[in-house]
mmCIF entry with sequence, helices, sheets and N, C-alpha, C, O atoms, coordinates in Angstrom:
data_MODEL
# 
_entry.id   MODEL 
# 
_entity.id                         1 
_entity.type                       polymer 
_entity.pdbx_number_of_molecules   1 
# 
_entity_poly.entity_id                      1 
_entity_poly.type                           'polypeptide(L)' 
_entity_poly.nstd_linkage                   no 
_entity_poly.nstd_monomer                   no 
_entity_poly.pdbx_seq_one_letter_code       
;(UNK)(UNK)(UNK)(UNK)(UNK)(UNK)(UNK)(UNK)(UNK)(UNK)(UNK)(UNK)(UNK)(UNK)(UNK)(UNK)
(UNK)(UNK)(UNK)(UNK)(UNK)(UNK)(UNK)(UNK)(UNK)(UNK)(UNK)(UNK)(UNK)(UNK)(UNK)(UNK)
(UNK)(UNK)(UNK)(UNK)(UNK)(UNK)(UNK)(UNK)(UNK)(UNK)(UNK)(UNK)(UNK)(UNK)(UNK)(UNK)
(UNK)(UNK)
;
_entity_poly.pdbx_seq_one_letter_code_can   XXXXXXXXXXXXXXXXXXXXXXXXXXXXXXXXXXXXXXXXXXXXXXXXXX 
_entity_poly.pdbx_strand_id                 A 
# 
loop_
_entity_poly_seq.entity_id 
_entity_poly_seq.num 
_entity_poly_seq.mon_id 
_entity_poly_seq.hetero 
1 1  UNK n 
1 2  UNK n 
1 3  UNK n 
1 4  UNK n 
1 5  UNK n 
1 6  UNK n 
1 7  UNK n 
1 8  UNK n 
1 9  UNK n 
1 10 UNK n 
1 11 UNK n 
1 12 UNK n 
1 13 UNK n 
1 14 UNK n 
1 15 UNK n 
1 16 UNK n 
1 17 UNK n 
1 18 UNK n 
1 19 UNK n 
1 20 UNK n 
1 21 UNK n 
1 22 UNK n 
1 23 UNK n 
1 24 UNK n 
1 25 UNK n 
1 26 UNK n 
1 27 UNK n 
1 28 UNK n 
1 29 UNK n 
1 30 UNK n 
1 31 UNK n 
1 32 UNK n 
1 33 UNK n 
1 34 UNK n 
1 35 UNK n 
1 36 UNK n 
1 37 UNK n 
1 38 UNK n 
1 39 UNK n 
1 40 UNK n 
1 41 UNK n 
1 42 UNK n 
1 43 UNK n 
1 44 UNK n 
1 45 UNK n 
1 46 UNK n 
1 47 UNK n 
1 48 UNK n 
1 49 UNK n 
1 50 UNK n 
# 
_struct_asym.id          A 
_struct_asym.entity_id   1 
# 
_struct_sheet.id               AA1 
_struct_sheet.type             ? 
_struct_sheet.number_strands   4 
_struct_sheet.details          ? 
# 
loop_
_struct_sheet_order.sheet_id 
_struct_sheet_order.range_id_1 
_struct_sheet_order.range_id_2 
_struct_sheet_order.offset 
_struct_sheet_order.sense 
AA1 1 2 ? anti-parallel 
AA1 2 3 ? anti-parallel 
AA1 3 4 ? anti-parallel 
# 
loop_
_struct_sheet_range.sheet_id 
_struct_sheet_range.id 
_struct_sheet_range.beg_label_comp_id 
_struct_sheet_range.beg_label_asym_id 
_struct_sheet_range.beg_label_seq_id 
_struct_sheet_range.pdbx_beg_PDB_ins_code 
_struct_sheet_range.end_label_comp_id 
_struct_sheet_range.end_label_asym_id 
_struct_sheet_range.end_label_seq_id 
_struct_sheet_range.pdbx_end_PDB_ins_code 
_struct_sheet_range.beg_auth_comp_id 
_struct_sheet_range.beg_auth_asym_id 
_struct_sheet_range.beg_auth_seq_id 
_struct_sheet_range.end_auth_comp_id 
_struct_sheet_range.end_auth_asym_id 
_struct_sheet_range.end_auth_seq_id 
AA1 1 UNK A 2  ? UNK A 3  ? UNK A 2  UNK A 3  
AA1 2 UNK A 45 ? UNK A 48 ? UNK A 45 UNK A 48 
AA1 3 UNK A 13 ? UNK A 18 ? UNK A 13 UNK A 18 
AA1 4 UNK A 24 ? UNK A 30 ? UNK A 24 UNK A 30 
# 
loop_
_atom_site.group_PDB 
_atom_site.id 
_atom_site.type_symbol 
_atom_site.label_atom_id 
_atom_site.label_alt_id 
_atom_site.label_comp_id 
_atom_site.label_asym_id 
_atom_site.label_entity_id 
_atom_site.label_seq_id 
_atom_site.pdbx_PDB_ins_code 
_atom_site.Cartn_x 
_atom_site.Cartn_y 
_atom_site.Cartn_z 
_atom_site.occupancy 
_atom_site.B_iso_or_equiv 
_atom_site.pdbx_formal_charge 
_atom_site.auth_seq_id 
_atom_site.auth_comp_id 
_atom_site.auth_asym_id 
_atom_site.auth_atom_id 
_atom_site.pdbx_PDB_model_num 
ATOM 1   N N  . UNK A 1 1  ? 6.649   -9.729  6.622  1.00 0.00 ? 1  UNK A N  1 
ATOM 2   C CA . UNK A 1 1  ? 6.636   -8.501  7.386  1.00 0.00 ? 1  UNK A CA 1 
ATOM 3   C C  . UNK A 1 1  ? 5.586   -8.639  8.495  1.00 0.00 ? 1  UNK A C  1 
ATOM 4   O O  . UNK A 1 1  ? 4.407   -8.859  8.219  1.00 0.00 ? 1  UNK A O  1 
ATOM 5   N N  . UNK A 1 2  ? 6.014   -8.510  9.711  1.00 0.00 ? 2  UNK A N  1 
ATOM 6   C CA . UNK A 1 2  ? 5.130   -8.678  10.869 1.00 0.00 ? 2  UNK A CA 1 
ATOM 7   C C  . UNK A 1 2  ? 4.829   -7.311  11.481 1.00 0.00 ? 2  UNK A C  1 
ATOM 8   O O  . UNK A 1 2  ? 5.742   -6.545  11.788 1.00 0.00 ? 2  UNK A O  1 
ATOM 9   N N  . UNK A 1 3  ? 3.553   -7.015  11.653 1.00 0.00 ? 3  UNK A N  1 
ATOM 10  C CA . UNK A 1 3  ? 3.125   -5.745  12.236 1.00 0.00 ? 3  UNK A CA 1 
ATOM 11  C C  . UNK A 1 3  ? 2.193   -6.003  13.410 1.00 0.00 ? 3  UNK A C  1 
ATOM 12  O O  . UNK A 1 3  ? 1.521   -7.032  13.472 1.00 0.00 ? 3  UNK A O  1 
ATOM 13  N N  . UNK A 1 4  ? 2.162   -5.064  14.328 1.00 0.00 ? 4  UNK A N  1 
ATOM 14  C CA . UNK A 1 4  ? 1.291   -5.170  15.497 1.00 0.00 ? 4  UNK A CA 1 
ATOM 15  C C  . UNK A 1 4  ? 0.269   -4.041  15.490 1.00 0.00 ? 4  UNK A C  1 
ATOM 16  O O  . UNK A 1 4  ? 0.400   -3.081  14.731 1.00 0.00 ? 4  UNK A O  1 
ATOM 17  N N  . UNK A 1 5  ? -0.735  -4.157  16.324 1.00 0.00 ? 5  UNK A N  1 
ATOM 18  C CA . UNK A 1 5  ? -1.728  -3.093  16.487 1.00 0.00 ? 5  UNK A CA 1 
ATOM 19  C C  . UNK A 1 5  ? -1.008  -1.797  16.829 1.00 0.00 ? 5  UNK A C  1 
ATOM 20  O O  . UNK A 1 5  ? -0.091  -1.783  17.650 1.00 0.00 ? 5  UNK A O  1 
ATOM 21  N N  . UNK A 1 6  ? -1.431  -0.711  16.194 1.00 0.00 ? 6  UNK A N  1 
ATOM 22  C CA . UNK A 1 6  ? -0.813  0.591   16.446 1.00 0.00 ? 6  UNK A CA 1 
ATOM 23  C C  . UNK A 1 6  ? 0.311   0.927   15.491 1.00 0.00 ? 6  UNK A C  1 
ATOM 24  O O  . UNK A 1 6  ? 0.677   2.096   15.374 1.00 0.00 ? 6  UNK A O  1 
ATOM 25  N N  . UNK A 1 7  ? 0.878   -0.065  14.797 1.00 0.00 ? 7  UNK A N  1 
ATOM 26  C CA . UNK A 1 7  ? 1.897   0.193   13.786 1.00 0.00 ? 7  UNK A CA 1 
ATOM 27  C C  . UNK A 1 7  ? 1.242   0.837   12.568 1.00 0.00 ? 7  UNK A C  1 
ATOM 28  O O  . UNK A 1 7  ? 0.038   0.692   12.358 1.00 0.00 ? 7  UNK A O  1 
ATOM 29  N N  . UNK A 1 8  ? 2.027   1.539   11.774 1.00 0.00 ? 8  UNK A N  1 
ATOM 30  C CA . UNK A 1 8  ? 1.531   2.140   10.534 1.00 0.00 ? 8  UNK A CA 1 
ATOM 31  C C  . UNK A 1 8  ? 1.752   1.172   9.381  1.00 0.00 ? 8  UNK A C  1 
ATOM 32  O O  . UNK A 1 8  ? 2.806   0.544   9.278  1.00 0.00 ? 8  UNK A O  1 
ATOM 33  N N  . UNK A 1 9  ? 0.755   1.058   8.518  1.00 0.00 ? 9  UNK A N  1 
ATOM 34  C CA . UNK A 1 9  ? 0.843   0.167   7.359  1.00 0.00 ? 9  UNK A CA 1 
ATOM 35  C C  . UNK A 1 9  ? 1.853   0.741   6.363  1.00 0.00 ? 9  UNK A C  1 
ATOM 36  O O  . UNK A 1 9  ? 1.702   1.883   5.930  1.00 0.00 ? 9  UNK A O  1 
ATOM 37  N N  . UNK A 1 10 ? 2.876   -0.026  5.993  1.00 0.00 ? 10 UNK A N  1 
ATOM 38  C CA . UNK A 1 10 ? 3.873   0.468   5.052  1.00 0.00 ? 10 UNK A CA 1 
ATOM 39  C C  . UNK A 1 10 ? 3.374   0.500   3.610  1.00 0.00 ? 10 UNK A C  1 
ATOM 40  O O  . UNK A 1 10 ? 3.914   1.239   2.787  1.00 0.00 ? 10 UNK A O  1 
ATOM 41  N N  . UNK A 1 11 ? 2.357   -0.288  3.297  1.00 0.00 ? 11 UNK A N  1 
ATOM 42  C CA . UNK A 1 11 ? 1.805   -0.362  1.945  1.00 0.00 ? 11 UNK A CA 1 
ATOM 43  C C  . UNK A 1 11 ? 0.296   -0.489  2.032  1.00 0.00 ? 11 UNK A C  1 
ATOM 44  O O  . UNK A 1 11 ? -0.238  -0.984  3.024  1.00 0.00 ? 11 UNK A O  1 
ATOM 45  N N  . UNK A 1 12 ? -0.389  -0.043  0.993  1.00 0.00 ? 12 UNK A N  1 
ATOM 46  C CA . UNK A 1 12 ? -1.824  -0.274  0.878  1.00 0.00 ? 12 UNK A CA 1 
ATOM 47  C C  . UNK A 1 12 ? -2.032  -1.714  0.445  1.00 0.00 ? 12 UNK A C  1 
ATOM 48  O O  . UNK A 1 12 ? -1.341  -2.204  -0.449 1.00 0.00 ? 12 UNK A O  1 
ATOM 49  N N  . UNK A 1 13 ? -2.975  -2.390  1.069  1.00 0.00 ? 13 UNK A N  1 
ATOM 50  C CA . UNK A 1 13 ? -3.274  -3.753  0.659  1.00 0.00 ? 13 UNK A CA 1 
ATOM 51  C C  . UNK A 1 13 ? -3.924  -4.572  1.744  1.00 0.00 ? 13 UNK A C  1 
ATOM 52  O O  . UNK A 1 13 ? -4.401  -4.043  2.748  1.00 0.00 ? 13 UNK A O  1 
ATOM 53  N N  . UNK A 1 14 ? -3.937  -5.877  1.525  1.00 0.00 ? 14 UNK A N  1 
ATOM 54  C CA . UNK A 1 14 ? -4.549  -6.825  2.453  1.00 0.00 ? 14 UNK A CA 1 
ATOM 55  C C  . UNK A 1 14 ? -3.509  -7.307  3.455  1.00 0.00 ? 14 UNK A C  1 
ATOM 56  O O  . UNK A 1 14 ? -2.360  -7.581  3.108  1.00 0.00 ? 14 UNK A O  1 
ATOM 57  N N  . UNK A 1 15 ? -3.939  -7.400  4.691  1.00 0.00 ? 15 UNK A N  1 
ATOM 58  C CA . UNK A 1 15 ? -3.085  -7.895  5.769  1.00 0.00 ? 15 UNK A CA 1 
ATOM 59  C C  . UNK A 1 15 ? -3.822  -9.022  6.481  1.00 0.00 ? 15 UNK A C  1 
ATOM 60  O O  . UNK A 1 15 ? -4.989  -8.879  6.846  1.00 0.00 ? 15 UNK A O  1 
ATOM 61  N N  . UNK A 1 16 ? -3.136  -10.141 6.674  1.00 0.00 ? 16 UNK A N  1 
ATOM 62  C CA . UNK A 1 16 ? -3.710  -11.272 7.406  1.00 0.00 ? 16 UNK A CA 1 
ATOM 63  C C  . UNK A 1 16 ? -3.567  -11.007 8.898  1.00 0.00 ? 16 UNK A C  1 
ATOM 64  O O  . UNK A 1 16 ? -2.553  -10.468 9.342  1.00 0.00 ? 16 UNK A O  1 
ATOM 65  N N  . UNK A 1 17 ? -4.578  -11.385 9.669  1.00 0.00 ? 17 UNK A N  1 
ATOM 66  C CA . UNK A 1 17 ? -4.498  -11.388 11.121 1.00 0.00 ? 17 UNK A CA 1 
ATOM 67  C C  . UNK A 1 17 ? -4.109  -12.811 11.507 1.00 0.00 ? 17 UNK A C  1 
ATOM 68  O O  . UNK A 1 17 ? -4.850  -13.760 11.248 1.00 0.00 ? 17 UNK A O  1 
ATOM 69  N N  . UNK A 1 18 ? -2.942  -12.950 12.128 1.00 0.00 ? 18 UNK A N  1 
ATOM 70  C CA . UNK A 1 18 ? -2.376  -14.260 12.425 1.00 0.00 ? 18 UNK A CA 1 
ATOM 71  C C  . UNK A 1 18 ? -2.280  -14.438 13.941 1.00 0.00 ? 18 UNK A C  1 
ATOM 72  O O  . UNK A 1 18 ? -1.830  -13.541 14.653 1.00 0.00 ? 18 UNK A O  1 
ATOM 73  N N  . UNK A 1 19 ? -2.715  -15.624 14.429 1.00 0.00 ? 19 UNK A N  1 
ATOM 74  C CA . UNK A 1 19 ? -2.647  -15.872 15.872 1.00 0.00 ? 19 UNK A CA 1 
ATOM 75  C C  . UNK A 1 19 ? -1.295  -16.470 16.257 1.00 0.00 ? 19 UNK A C  1 
ATOM 76  O O  . UNK A 1 19 ? -0.433  -16.649 15.397 1.00 0.00 ? 19 UNK A O  1 
ATOM 77  N N  . UNK A 1 20 ? -1.105  -16.775 17.519 1.00 0.00 ? 20 UNK A N  1 
ATOM 78  C CA . UNK A 1 20 ? 0.172   -17.274 18.034 1.00 0.00 ? 20 UNK A CA 1 
ATOM 79  C C  . UNK A 1 20 ? 0.550   -18.627 17.432 1.00 0.00 ? 20 UNK A C  1 
ATOM 80  O O  . UNK A 1 20 ? 1.728   -18.980 17.398 1.00 0.00 ? 20 UNK A O  1 
ATOM 81  N N  . UNK A 1 21 ? -0.433  -19.381 16.963 1.00 0.00 ? 21 UNK A N  1 
ATOM 82  C CA . UNK A 1 21 ? -0.173  -20.685 16.336 1.00 0.00 ? 21 UNK A CA 1 
ATOM 83  C C  . UNK A 1 21 ? 0.168   -20.567 14.853 1.00 0.00 ? 21 UNK A C  1 
ATOM 84  O O  . UNK A 1 21 ? 0.429   -21.576 14.197 1.00 0.00 ? 21 UNK A O  1 
ATOM 85  N N  . UNK A 1 22 ? 0.168   -19.337 14.316 1.00 0.00 ? 22 UNK A N  1 
ATOM 86  C CA . UNK A 1 22 ? 0.461   -19.122 12.904 1.00 0.00 ? 22 UNK A CA 1 
ATOM 87  C C  . UNK A 1 22 ? -0.730  -19.299 11.987 1.00 0.00 ? 22 UNK A C  1 
ATOM 88  O O  . UNK A 1 22 ? -0.579  -19.342 10.766 1.00 0.00 ? 22 UNK A O  1 
ATOM 89  N N  . UNK A 1 23 ? -1.903  -19.403 12.566 1.00 0.00 ? 23 UNK A N  1 
ATOM 90  C CA . UNK A 1 23 ? -3.135  -19.607 11.804 1.00 0.00 ? 23 UNK A CA 1 
ATOM 91  C C  . UNK A 1 23 ? -3.768  -18.259 11.450 1.00 0.00 ? 23 UNK A C  1 
ATOM 92  O O  . UNK A 1 23 ? -3.887  -17.383 12.307 1.00 0.00 ? 23 UNK A O  1 
ATOM 93  N N  . UNK A 1 24 ? -4.172  -18.094 10.188 1.00 0.00 ? 24 UNK A N  1 
ATOM 94  C CA . UNK A 1 24 ? -4.850  -16.872 9.759  1.00 0.00 ? 24 UNK A CA 1 
ATOM 95  C C  . UNK A 1 24 ? -6.292  -16.905 10.255 1.00 0.00 ? 24 UNK A C  1 
ATOM 96  O O  . UNK A 1 24 ? -7.035  -17.845 9.974  1.00 0.00 ? 24 UNK A O  1 
ATOM 97  N N  . UNK A 1 25 ? -6.681  -15.863 10.999 1.00 0.00 ? 25 UNK A N  1 
ATOM 98  C CA . UNK A 1 25 ? -8.033  -15.832 11.558 1.00 0.00 ? 25 UNK A CA 1 
ATOM 99  C C  . UNK A 1 25 ? -8.908  -14.748 10.931 1.00 0.00 ? 25 UNK A C  1 
ATOM 100 O O  . UNK A 1 25 ? -10.123 -14.734 11.127 1.00 0.00 ? 25 UNK A O  1 
ATOM 101 N N  . UNK A 1 26 ? -8.281  -13.834 10.172 1.00 0.00 ? 26 UNK A N  1 
ATOM 102 C CA . UNK A 1 26 ? -9.041  -12.764 9.541  1.00 0.00 ? 26 UNK A CA 1 
ATOM 103 C C  . UNK A 1 26 ? -8.135  -12.074 8.526  1.00 0.00 ? 26 UNK A C  1 
ATOM 104 O O  . UNK A 1 26 ? -6.924  -12.294 8.515  1.00 0.00 ? 26 UNK A O  1 
ATOM 105 N N  . UNK A 1 27 ? -8.723  -11.245 7.681  1.00 0.00 ? 27 UNK A N  1 
ATOM 106 C CA . UNK A 1 27 ? -7.977  -10.424 6.735  1.00 0.00 ? 27 UNK A CA 1 
ATOM 107 C C  . UNK A 1 27 ? -8.592  -9.032  6.732  1.00 0.00 ? 27 UNK A C  1 
ATOM 108 O O  . UNK A 1 27 ? -9.814  -8.883  6.762  1.00 0.00 ? 27 UNK A O  1 
ATOM 109 N N  . UNK A 1 28 ? -7.733  -8.009  6.696  1.00 0.00 ? 28 UNK A N  1 
ATOM 110 C CA . UNK A 1 28 ? -8.226  -6.636  6.616  1.00 0.00 ? 28 UNK A CA 1 
ATOM 111 C C  . UNK A 1 28 ? -7.581  -5.961  5.405  1.00 0.00 ? 28 UNK A C  1 
ATOM 112 O O  . UNK A 1 28 ? -6.544  -6.407  4.914  1.00 0.00 ? 28 UNK A O  1 
ATOM 113 N N  . UNK A 1 29 ? -8.201  -4.893  4.935  1.00 0.00 ? 29 UNK A N  1 
ATOM 114 C CA . UNK A 1 29 ? -7.636  -4.075  3.865  1.00 0.00 ? 29 UNK A CA 1 
ATOM 115 C C  . UNK A 1 29 ? -7.413  -2.700  4.461  1.00 0.00 ? 29 UNK A C  1 
ATOM 116 O O  . UNK A 1 29 ? -8.321  -2.122  5.059  1.00 0.00 ? 29 UNK A O  1 
ATOM 117 N N  . UNK A 1 30 ? -6.200  -2.169  4.300  1.00 0.00 ? 30 UNK A N  1 
ATOM 118 C CA . UNK A 1 30 ? -5.860  -0.891  4.925  1.00 0.00 ? 30 UNK A CA 1 
ATOM 119 C C  . UNK A 1 30 ? -4.949  -0.096  4.001  1.00 0.00 ? 30 UNK A C  1 
ATOM 120 O O  . UNK A 1 30 ? -4.181  -0.668  3.227  1.00 0.00 ? 30 UNK A O  1 
ATOM 121 N N  . UNK A 1 31 ? -5.040  1.217   4.088  1.00 0.00 ? 31 UNK A N  1 
ATOM 122 C CA . UNK A 1 31 ? -4.248  2.100   3.246  1.00 0.00 ? 31 UNK A CA 1 
ATOM 123 C C  . UNK A 1 31 ? -2.884  2.402   3.837  1.00 0.00 ? 31 UNK A C  1 
ATOM 124 O O  . UNK A 1 31 ? -2.690  2.323   5.050  1.00 0.00 ? 31 UNK A O  1 
ATOM 125 N N  . UNK A 1 32 ? -1.940  2.749   2.974  1.00 0.00 ? 32 UNK A N  1 
ATOM 126 C CA . UNK A 1 32 ? -0.590  3.090   3.404  1.00 0.00 ? 32 UNK A CA 1 
ATOM 127 C C  . UNK A 1 32 ? -0.629  4.235   4.413  1.00 0.00 ? 32 UNK A C  1 
ATOM 128 O O  . UNK A 1 32 ? -1.328  5.227   4.206  1.00 0.00 ? 32 UNK A O  1 
ATOM 129 N N  . UNK A 1 33 ? 0.115   4.095   5.492  1.00 0.00 ? 33 UNK A N  1 
ATOM 130 C CA . UNK A 1 33 ? 0.191   5.134   6.511  1.00 0.00 ? 33 UNK A CA 1 
ATOM 131 C C  . UNK A 1 33 ? -0.894  5.074   7.560  1.00 0.00 ? 33 UNK A C  1 
ATOM 132 O O  . UNK A 1 33 ? -0.808  5.765   8.575  1.00 0.00 ? 33 UNK A O  1 
ATOM 133 N N  . UNK A 1 34 ? -1.928  4.254   7.337  1.00 0.00 ? 34 UNK A N  1 
ATOM 134 C CA . UNK A 1 34 ? -2.992  4.127   8.337  1.00 0.00 ? 34 UNK A CA 1 
ATOM 135 C C  . UNK A 1 34 ? -2.507  3.269   9.505  1.00 0.00 ? 34 UNK A C  1 
ATOM 136 O O  . UNK A 1 34 ? -1.606  2.443   9.353  1.00 0.00 ? 34 UNK A O  1 
ATOM 137 N N  . UNK A 1 35 ? -3.108  3.475   10.653 1.00 0.00 ? 35 UNK A N  1 
ATOM 138 C CA . UNK A 1 35 ? -2.747  2.724   11.857 1.00 0.00 ? 35 UNK A CA 1 
ATOM 139 C C  . UNK A 1 35 ? -3.450  1.372   11.864 1.00 0.00 ? 35 UNK A C  1 
ATOM 140 O O  . UNK A 1 35 ? -4.655  1.286   11.628 1.00 0.00 ? 35 UNK A O  1 
ATOM 141 N N  . UNK A 1 36 ? -2.684  0.319   12.138 1.00 0.00 ? 36 UNK A N  1 
ATOM 142 C CA . UNK A 1 36 ? -3.259  -1.023  12.230 1.00 0.00 ? 36 UNK A CA 1 
ATOM 143 C C  . UNK A 1 36 ? -4.206  -1.062  13.422 1.00 0.00 ? 36 UNK A C  1 
ATOM 144 O O  . UNK A 1 36 ? -3.830  -0.643  14.517 1.00 0.00 ? 36 UNK A O  1 
ATOM 145 N N  . UNK A 1 37 ? -5.429  -1.557  13.232 1.00 0.00 ? 37 UNK A N  1 
ATOM 146 C CA . UNK A 1 37 ? -6.413  -1.575  14.313 1.00 0.00 ? 37 UNK A CA 1 
ATOM 147 C C  . UNK A 1 37 ? -6.095  -2.643  15.366 1.00 0.00 ? 37 UNK A C  1 
ATOM 148 O O  . UNK A 1 37 ? -5.279  -3.533  15.127 1.00 0.00 ? 37 UNK A O  1 
ATOM 149 N N  . UNK A 1 38 ? -6.741  -2.548  16.528 1.00 0.00 ? 38 UNK A N  1 
ATOM 150 C CA . UNK A 1 38 ? -6.563  -3.598  17.538 1.00 0.00 ? 38 UNK A CA 1 
ATOM 151 C C  . UNK A 1 38 ? -7.041  -4.944  17.005 1.00 0.00 ? 38 UNK A C  1 
ATOM 152 O O  . UNK A 1 38 ? -7.976  -5.005  16.208 1.00 0.00 ? 38 UNK A O  1 
ATOM 153 N N  . UNK A 1 39 ? -6.400  -6.016  17.445 1.00 0.00 ? 39 UNK A N  1 
ATOM 154 C CA . UNK A 1 39 ? -6.831  -7.361  17.077 1.00 0.00 ? 39 UNK A CA 1 
ATOM 155 C C  . UNK A 1 39 ? -7.788  -7.881  18.137 1.00 0.00 ? 39 UNK A C  1 
ATOM 156 O O  . UNK A 1 39 ? -7.870  -7.329  19.235 1.00 0.00 ? 39 UNK A O  1 
ATOM 157 N N  . UNK A 1 40 ? -8.511  -8.946  17.808 1.00 0.00 ? 40 UNK A N  1 
ATOM 158 C CA . UNK A 1 40 ? -9.492  -9.500  18.742 1.00 0.00 ? 40 UNK A CA 1 
ATOM 159 C C  . UNK A 1 40 ? -8.815  -10.190 19.925 1.00 0.00 ? 40 UNK A C  1 
ATOM 160 O O  . UNK A 1 40 ? -9.387  -10.266 21.012 1.00 0.00 ? 40 UNK A O  1 
ATOM 161 N N  . UNK A 1 41 ? -7.589  -10.696 19.712 1.00 0.00 ? 41 UNK A N  1 
ATOM 162 C CA . UNK A 1 41 ? -6.848  -11.362 20.782 1.00 0.00 ? 41 UNK A CA 1 
ATOM 163 C C  . UNK A 1 41 ? -5.475  -10.716 20.910 1.00 0.00 ? 41 UNK A C  1 
ATOM 164 O O  . UNK A 1 41 ? -4.906  -10.278 19.910 1.00 0.00 ? 41 UNK A O  1 
ATOM 165 N N  . UNK A 1 42 ? -4.942  -10.650 22.106 1.00 0.00 ? 42 UNK A N  1 
ATOM 166 C CA . UNK A 1 42 ? -3.690  -9.935  22.347 1.00 0.00 ? 42 UNK A CA 1 
ATOM 167 C C  . UNK A 1 42 ? -2.468  -10.604 21.723 1.00 0.00 ? 42 UNK A C  1 
ATOM 168 O O  . UNK A 1 42 ? -1.452  -9.942  21.514 1.00 0.00 ? 42 UNK A O  1 
ATOM 169 N N  . UNK A 1 43 ? -2.543  -11.896 21.423 1.00 0.00 ? 43 UNK A N  1 
ATOM 170 C CA . UNK A 1 43 ? -1.370  -12.587 20.882 1.00 0.00 ? 43 UNK A CA 1 
ATOM 171 C C  . UNK A 1 43 ? -1.353  -12.620 19.352 1.00 0.00 ? 43 UNK A C  1 
ATOM 172 O O  . UNK A 1 43 ? -0.581  -13.380 18.768 1.00 0.00 ? 43 UNK A O  1 
ATOM 173 N N  . UNK A 1 44 ? -2.184  -11.815 18.693 1.00 0.00 ? 44 UNK A N  1 
ATOM 174 C CA . UNK A 1 44 ? -2.249  -11.779 17.231 1.00 0.00 ? 44 UNK A CA 1 
ATOM 175 C C  . UNK A 1 44 ? -1.358  -10.684 16.662 1.00 0.00 ? 44 UNK A C  1 
ATOM 176 O O  . UNK A 1 44 ? -1.020  -9.722  17.352 1.00 0.00 ? 44 UNK A O  1 
ATOM 177 N N  . UNK A 1 45 ? -0.981  -10.837 15.399 1.00 0.00 ? 45 UNK A N  1 
ATOM 178 C CA . UNK A 1 45 ? -0.239  -9.822  14.671 1.00 0.00 ? 45 UNK A CA 1 
ATOM 179 C C  . UNK A 1 45 ? -0.720  -9.801  13.227 1.00 0.00 ? 45 UNK A C  1 
ATOM 180 O O  . UNK A 1 45 ? -1.542  -10.625 12.825 1.00 0.00 ? 45 UNK A O  1 
ATOM 181 N N  . UNK A 1 46 ? -0.203  -8.854  12.451 1.00 0.00 ? 46 UNK A N  1 
ATOM 182 C CA . UNK A 1 46 ? -0.578  -8.705  11.041 1.00 0.00 ? 46 UNK A CA 1 
ATOM 183 C C  . UNK A 1 46 ? 0.593   -9.091  10.141 1.00 0.00 ? 46 UNK A C  1 
ATOM 184 O O  . UNK A 1 46 ? 1.756   -8.875  10.484 1.00 0.00 ? 46 UNK A O  1 
ATOM 185 N N  . UNK A 1 47 ? 0.266   -9.662  8.989  1.00 0.00 ? 47 UNK A N  1 
ATOM 186 C CA . UNK A 1 47 ? 1.260   -9.954  7.964  1.00 0.00 ? 47 UNK A CA 1 
ATOM 187 C C  . UNK A 1 47 ? 0.719   -9.478  6.627  1.00 0.00 ? 47 UNK A C  1 
ATOM 188 O O  . UNK A 1 47 ? -0.445  -9.706  6.298  1.00 0.00 ? 47 UNK A O  1 
ATOM 189 N N  . UNK A 1 48 ? 1.577   -8.813  5.859  1.00 0.00 ? 48 UNK A N  1 
ATOM 190 C CA . UNK A 1 48 ? 1.180   -8.266  4.547  1.00 0.00 ? 48 UNK A CA 1 
ATOM 191 C C  . UNK A 1 48 ? 0.907   -9.400  3.569  1.00 0.00 ? 48 UNK A C  1 
ATOM 192 O O  . UNK A 1 48 ? 1.691   -10.341 3.444  1.00 0.00 ? 48 UNK A O  1 
ATOM 193 N N  . UNK A 1 49 ? -0.230  -9.285  2.874  1.00 0.00 ? 49 UNK A N  1 
ATOM 194 C CA . UNK A 1 49 ? -0.614  -10.283 1.870  1.00 0.00 ? 49 UNK A CA 1 
ATOM 195 C C  . UNK A 1 49 ? -0.445  -9.749  0.454  1.00 0.00 ? 49 UNK A C  1 
ATOM 196 O O  . UNK A 1 49 ? -0.105  -10.494 -0.466 1.00 0.00 ? 49 UNK A O  1 
ATOM 197 N N  . UNK A 1 50 ? -0.682  -8.479  0.293  1.00 0.00 ? 50 UNK A N  1 
ATOM 198 C CA . UNK A 1 50 ? -0.545  -7.891  -1.037 1.00 0.00 ? 50 UNK A CA 1 
ATOM 199 C C  . UNK A 1 50 ? -1.793  -7.205  -1.511 1.00 0.00 ? 50 UNK A C  1 
ATOM 200 O O  . UNK A 1 50 ? -1.818  -6.665  -2.617 1.00 0.00 ? 50 UNK A O  1 
# 
């Protein structure tokens, strides 16, 4: 599941911050329904970890 900044988290849990090369650069924990925060780089996205 790929999410971008500003999207709402579908589940509570850990989300990896992934760059354009597919490398994990950070992990965040966020609650269901919360807005995904901005990433440090514009080409990053979030993926649900669990």
